[in-house]
N, C-alpha and C positions, 0 to 999 in steps of 0.2 A: 527474120528470126533473130538476127543479132540485135535488132532494135528492141524486141520483146525481152531478150535476155538482159539488156541494159536496164530496162524498166524494172524487172524483178530484182536485179542487184540494188537499184536505188531504193526499192521498197524495203528490202532487208536492211539496208543501211539506215533508213529512216526509222524502222522499228527498233533497231538496236540502240540508236541514239535516244529514242523516246523512252526505252526501258532504263537506260543509264540516267536519263533526266529524272524519271520517277523515283528510282532508287536513291539518287542523290538528294532529292527533295525529302523523301521519307527519312533518310539518315539525318539530314539537317534538322527536320522537325523533332525527331527523337532526341537528338543532342540538345536542342533548344529546350524541350520539355524537361530533360534531366537537369540542365543548368538552372532552369526556373525552380525546380523542386529543391535543389540544394540551396538556392538563394532564399527560398521560403523558410527552410529549416534553419538556416543561419540567422535570419531575422527573428525567428521565434526564440532561438536560444539567446540571442543578444538582448531582446526585450525582456525575456525571463530573468536574465542576470541583472538588468536595470531595476526590475520590480521586486527582486529578491529581498531588499531591505524592508519592503512592505509585506513580506510573506505571502505575496499573491501566488496562486497556483499557476501551473504552466498553461492551463486552458485559457486563462485571461490573455496571456501574450499570444497564444495561437489564434484566439478569436480576433484580437486587434489587427494582427498581421493579415489574417485571412480575409476579414471584411474589407480592409483597405485595398489589398492587392487584388482580391476578387472583383471589386468594383472597377478598378483601373484596367485590369487585363481583359476582362470579358465585355465591358461596356464601351471601352475606348480603344482597345487593341484590335489587331487583325485576327482572322480565323475565329471570330466570336462563336459561331455556331458549332464548329468542331470542338472547340475548347469546352464549351458548356456541355456538349454531349459526352465528352470524355469524363468530365468531372461528375456528371450524372451517373455514369456507369460505376465510377470509383466510389461514389457516395452510397449507392445501392449495395454493392458487394461488401463494402466496409461495414455498413450498418447490419447486414446479415451476420457477418462474423462477430460484431459487437453483441448482438442479441443472443447469438448462440453461446458465446462464452458466458454472458450474463446468466443464462438459464443453467449452464453447466455448473456454475459455482453456487447455485441455490439448491436448497433441500425442500422439496414440496411437502415433506412430512410435517413441517412446522405449522401447516394450515390445519392439521387434524390433531395436533398435540394439545394437552391442557394449556389454557392461557397462562403465560408467564408475565412477569412485570414488564418485560420489553414489548410483548405483544399487546398488553393493555394500553400502554402509552402510544404504541403505533396506531392501534385501531381508534383510540380517542382522537388523535391528531388527524387521522384520515376522515373520521366522521364529521368533526367540526369544520374542517376545510371544505368538505363536500357540501355541507349545509350552507356555508357562507358563499361558496361559488354558485350554487343553485339560485341563491337569492340575488346575487349581485350581477352575474354575467348577463342575464337578460337585459339589464339596464345599460350595458356597455355597447350594445349593437355590434358584437364581434362578427357574426356571419353576414354575408351580403344579403341574405334573406333570413328573417326571424325564424329560428327553428329550435325547438326545445331539445331535439335529439343531439344537435351539435353542442348546446349548452351542457347537456348531460355528459357528453364525451369529454369536453374540456374540463369539466368539474372532476371527472375521474383522473384525468392527466394531471390536474393541479394538486391532488392530494398524494400523488406518487413522490418517490424520492429516487434520485440518481445514485443508487448504492455503489456502483463502481467508482464514480467520482468522489463520493463521500468517503469510501475506504481509502482512496489515494490521498485525499486531503488530511484525513485523520492520521494516517501513517506518516505523511511528510511533516506534520506539525507535532509529532512526537507524543501523542496521547493515545495511540492505538492500543497500548497494553494497560492503560489505566482502566479503572472500573467504569467511569463514565464513557470512555472511548469504546470499550466493548459493548456497553449498553446501547449507545447510539448506532453502532454498526449493525447490531442484531435487529433493532427496531427499524432501521433504514432498509435492510434486506426484506423484512416482512412487508413494509409499505410498498416497496418496488414490486415485489412478487404479486401482491393483491391487485395493485393498479394495472400491471401489464396483463394479468389474467382476465380482469374485467374488460380491458380494451380488446382482448382477443375474442371474448364472448360477444362484445358489441359489434366487432367486425363481421362475425358470423351472421348476426341478426340484421344489421343495417349495411347499406352500400355507401361508403363515404364518397366514392367517385361519382355517384349519381344523386347527389343532394340528400344523402342519408335516407334514401327510400328503403322501406322494409323489404327484404328479399322475399321471393316466393318460397313456399315450403320445399320445393324440389331442390333449389340451390342450398337452402339451409341444411336439409337432410344430407345432401352430397358432401358439404363441407364437414358436417359432424362425423359422418361415416369415415371419410378419408382421414380426419384428424384422429379418430379412434384407432384406425389401422396404424397410423404413424406413431401414436402413443404406445401401442402394443409392441411395435418393432423396437422402439427406443427403450422400453422398460423390460422386455423379455428377451429379445434376440440380441440386443446390444451387450449385455453382460457376458453372454456366451462367446460372442465374437471378440470382445475386448479381452476376455480372459485368455482366449487362444493366442491372440497377438502378444499379450503380456508374457505368457509362458514361453512362447517362441523367442522372445526378446527380453531376457532377464536383465536386471539392473547391472550396470557396469560394462555391458557389451553394446556395440553400435547397433542402432535400429536398422533392420533389413529394409532396403528400399522397396521391395515388392510389398512387404507388409504395411509400410507407410502409405503406399499408393492405394492399397486395398482399404485401409482405414479411412483415408480421405474420401475415396469413392463411396464407401458405405455411409459416412456421415452426410455427404451430399445427397445420396439417394433417400435417406430417411428424412432429411430436412426438406427435400424438394418433392416429396410424395404428395402432400396436400396442395401446394401451389400449382403443380403441373396438372393434377387431375381435376381439382375443384376450384381453382382460381383463388385460393386463400393467400393471405399476405405472406410473402417470403420471410420477412423479418419475424413476424409473430410465429410462423411455423418453426423457424430455427430456434426461437426462444422456447417454445413448448417442447420441441424435441430435446433440447439441451437439458431441460428440467428433469426429464425421466431417464437420461443416460447416466451411467455410473461415473462418479467423480473420482473414484480411487483407481489406482493402477498406472502403469507407466505411460500408456498411450493417452489417457485422459489428461494427466498432468502435463505431458508434452504438448498436447493441443492447446491447453490453457496458456502455458508459458509462451509458446510460439505465436499464437494469435494475439495475445496481449502485447507482445513485443512489436508485432506488425502494426497494431492499432496505435500504440504510443509513438513509434518512430516514424511511421509513414502515413498512416491514414488520417489521424487527427489534424495535422497541419493542412492536408489536402481537403479534408472535410470542411474546414472553415473557409478555405478558398472557394469551395462550392457554395457555401452559404453566402459569401460575398458576391458570387456570380449570380445567384438567384434573387438575392434581396438587394435591390439597388437603393442605396441610402437616400438618394434624392427623392425617392417616392414616399419617404416617411411622413412628409408634411409637417416639418418642425415648426412652421409658422402658424399652425393651427392648434387649438387647444385639445381637440378630440384625441389625436394619437398620444399625447402626453397623459391624458386622463386614463386611457386604456392601459398604458404602461404602468402608471402609478397604482391603479386598482388591481391589476393582475398581480403585481408584486405584493400588494397589501393582502390580497386573498391568500396567496401562497404562504406568507409568513404569519400573519395574524391568526389565520385558521389553525395552523399547526401549533402555534404558541398557546392559544386558548385551550385546545384539546390536551396538550401535554401538561399544562398547568393544572387543569381540573383533575386529570388522572394522577398527576404527581401529588396533589393535595390528598386525594383519597388513599394513596399508598405511602404517605408520610415523607415525601421528598421536600427539600427546601425549594422555595419558589425560584430563586435565581438559577438553580440547576435545571429546573423544569423549563424555564424560558430558554436557556442555552440549548437544551435538547430539542425544543421545538424549532429554534432557528437553524440548527444543524440538519434537522429532518426536512427542512424546506428546500434543500438544495435540488435544483434541476440540472439536467446535463444534456449530453449529445442527443439522446433519443427525443427529448422534448423540443430541442432546436430543429431536429429533422421533421418532426410532426408539424411544426409551425411552417416550415418551407413547403412541405407537401400540401398542406391545406391551402396555401396561396397558389400553388401550381395548378391544383384542380379547381381553383376559383371558388372555394368555399368562403374564404376571407380575402381581404385586400392585402396587397403587399405592405401597406402601412401597418395594418394590424399584425401581420406576420413579423415585421421588424420590432414592433412593440413587445410581442411575446418573446422574441430573442433577447432584447435588452432586459426584460424582466427576468429572464433566466440567468443572465450574467449578474444581475444585481443580487440574486440569491447566493451567488458564489463569492462575491467580492468581500462581503462582511465576515466570512468564515474565519479568517485569521484573528479578527478582533474578538469574536466569540470564544475561540480557543484560548487566546491570551487572557481573557477574563476568567475562564475556567482554571487555568494554571495559577493565576494570581490568587484566586479564592482558595485553591487547594493548598497553596503554600502558607497562607495565613492560618488555615485551620490545622494543618499538620504540625504536631509538636516537634520542636527542635531537639534532636537527640544530643544530649551532652556527652562529651567524651569522658573517659574514666578519670583523666587528670583534672577535669573540671569538677568532678564530684569529690576530689581529695581535699580533706581539711588541711590547711597550711600548718597546723600545729602537730600533725601526725607525720611520721617518716614516710618518705617516698620509696616504694619498692619497685626495683627494675630487674627484669630478666634480660641479661646481656649475653647474647649468644655469640659463639666464636667457632671458626673452622679450625683454628690452630694457632701456633705462636705468631704467625704473620699478622693476625688481627689484634695482638696485644697492644701495640702503641696507640692505635685508634681507640681501643677500649679504655685505656688509661686516660686519654684526652677527654673522652666523653664523660667518664666518672668525675674528672676534675671540674668540668664546666657545669655539671649537673648537681653538685653536692649542696650548694647553698650554705646556710648557717650550720654551725656544728650541732645545734639542737633545733629540731629533732634529727637532722641528718638524713642520709639515704642508706638504704640496704640494697646492695647489688648482688644478684645471684649470677655469677659468672658460669656460663653453661657451654660446654663443648658439644657441638653437633657432630656425632660420629655415626657413620653409616654402618649398619649391622651386616657384616659379610659372613660367609661360612667359616672363614678362618677365625674371626673374632668370636663368633658364636661357639666355636669349639673350646675357647679359653674361658668361657663364663663359669664362675664358681659361686656357690651359695654363700651369701654373706650373712650379716646379722639381721635378724627379723624373719618374718614368715615369707615375704615375697622379695627380699633383697637379693640382688645379684652383684657380684664383683667382677670387673673386667681384669683379667690377668695377662692380657696380651701386652707384651713388653713395649711395642710401639705406642699403643694408646697410653700406657702407664707413663712412659717417658715424656710423651707430648703433654699430658696433664700436669706432670711435675714441673716441666719447663714453664707452662702457662702460670701455674700457681706461684712459682718462685719469682717470675718477672713481675706479676701483679703485686705480690706482697712487698717486694723490694721497692716498688714505686710508692706504695701506700705507707711504708715505714718512714719515708722521707717527708711526704706531704699527703697524709691521708686522714686528716682530722674530719670527723663527721661522716666518714664512709665505712660502712660495716660490710665486710666481704663474706660471702658464703659460696660454696662450690656445688655445682650441679652437673649432671650429665644427661644429654638426650641421645640415647642409644636406640636406633630403630632403622628399619629399611627406609629408603628414600620415599617410597609410597606412603609410609605411615608416620614419618618423622613429624609432619605438621600436627598430627594428633597428640604426640608426646609433648610437643612444645606448648600447645594449647592447654593440655591437662596440667602441665607444670605451672603455667601462668595462673590457672584457676586455683590450684591447690595452695600456691604461695601467695595468693591475693595481691599480685603485682598490678601496678597501674600503667606500666609501660613495658613493651617488648621490643627489644632492639635486635634486628637480624642483620648479619653481615652480607655485603654484596657478593654475588656468586663468582665474581672475577677478582683476581689478586693484582694489586698494583706493584710493579717492579721499581727498582731504584731509579731508572731513567724516566719514570712517570707513566710508562705505557702499561696497559692492562693485559695481564696474562690470562688466557682462558682457564677457568677453574672447572670444578665439577658442575656439569650442566644440570644435574639433578637438583642441586640446591636452589637453582632458579625457580623450579616448579614448587619446591618446598616453601620458598618465600611467598610465591603467589597464593598458594593454598592457605597459608597462615593469614595473609592479608584479607583474603575473601572470607 
């Protein structure tokens, strides 16, 4: 019995040590993965800083780092199978979030609205790209087996636009608020919406994982019916649920955790309805659900901001590591002509097709052809979704890894030239825009210069006198200076106002203001009597509240036809050279006058 007891004790000890070993290994792997992630992010940021002088977007640095590290870690490192499996899960979940936010930021009503200029340009670019792709892609032998359904699908993907990436690039390059920037963003969103919707319809009809075989009517009907239910839930039930959450969590108060969990669960339920029941694509289902969900309200805006933050900070670097893990660069076949030909012609189809369509549509609408070419080049941008499709096509053996890498490189080529296109747009805009001349530049040197010189009080008189002396120039024609005190209208001063000469004239009888004005007048006149040739002095007063004083100054400047307005600094300089805090309201007055 004692022998059996010893055996059980040894068994317990061995199990405990085994558990400790497994836990230690798991903690070690987690720490290693975390360090690897931070190293990837560091390399992406460093390379982005290096490429910043070339105005290259962050996706280029993430792609370079991800492709290199993905090939090194997963093809030459340890735990290759586990690492690739983990990256596959991350890529799938991240792309579902990417497509959901993409749909959530789109308005499906633009498809049924009367065609605008943006939609005409977008549809013309899509049509010309599709025709060119249909004619050229069969000659490239892209699929492993010649198949017109695949050529049709890739033609639809080629005429699409990566609108999230285009929006980020346009914003980063500072033309998002310009007319052409807003035009390109609107046309890009419409291209992306139409392309993704057509791909969704194609997925319902054909099975890409089984050689693009046409599905039987039972599977098609089941997908359509579940997608209709999902659309009804997203379009009708979502506003009710989201409004309830928004009303329970008004702006300015923290979001309740239970409501946040319920909102997340509801979104997952709606997006997962069709994939779980009918086997529809999870990404396309998330996109279609996002399209019909409400975009307004606190919970929708929070989802967009939080998911976009997750995508930009965490997912995109790991996404390109997954791309590098799946696309082994040595399989490209750089020594052969075929992969380079596919790369070149895919890039040519995506860019030339768009440019031809936008130029033709631009000519019909009266656009300048350089702007039409620039719009076409910007609408040619492909992004993460297109890279993902290229990898998935290789994984299910529709195309070879070499063709997949050619598609990925062609996608990057559509992004690299974007800064050059934007720089050309800015250069042409600067040449066409008239240079606005300042008022002093319009002044005839033979006419006197009129200056509105504003003061806070006697402390500004020395600097005002210095300014008048250095600005007067020759005696003829000389300068006319309107010395104006900026006096805040308070209740005490308002009570001392008396009617003066004229219909609307008012006289300030407050003794403090009167003494201050007399002191300023005496000091300025005393200086001008000694050395004031060519300077004609007149006195003015800007009496108003702080909120309205900028209007009085501007009205004075217009009525007196002055060419120059001088405003005093809102702080006063002391004898020791230090600045004493003055009236903070005058700082806002100065800003409003300048604006």
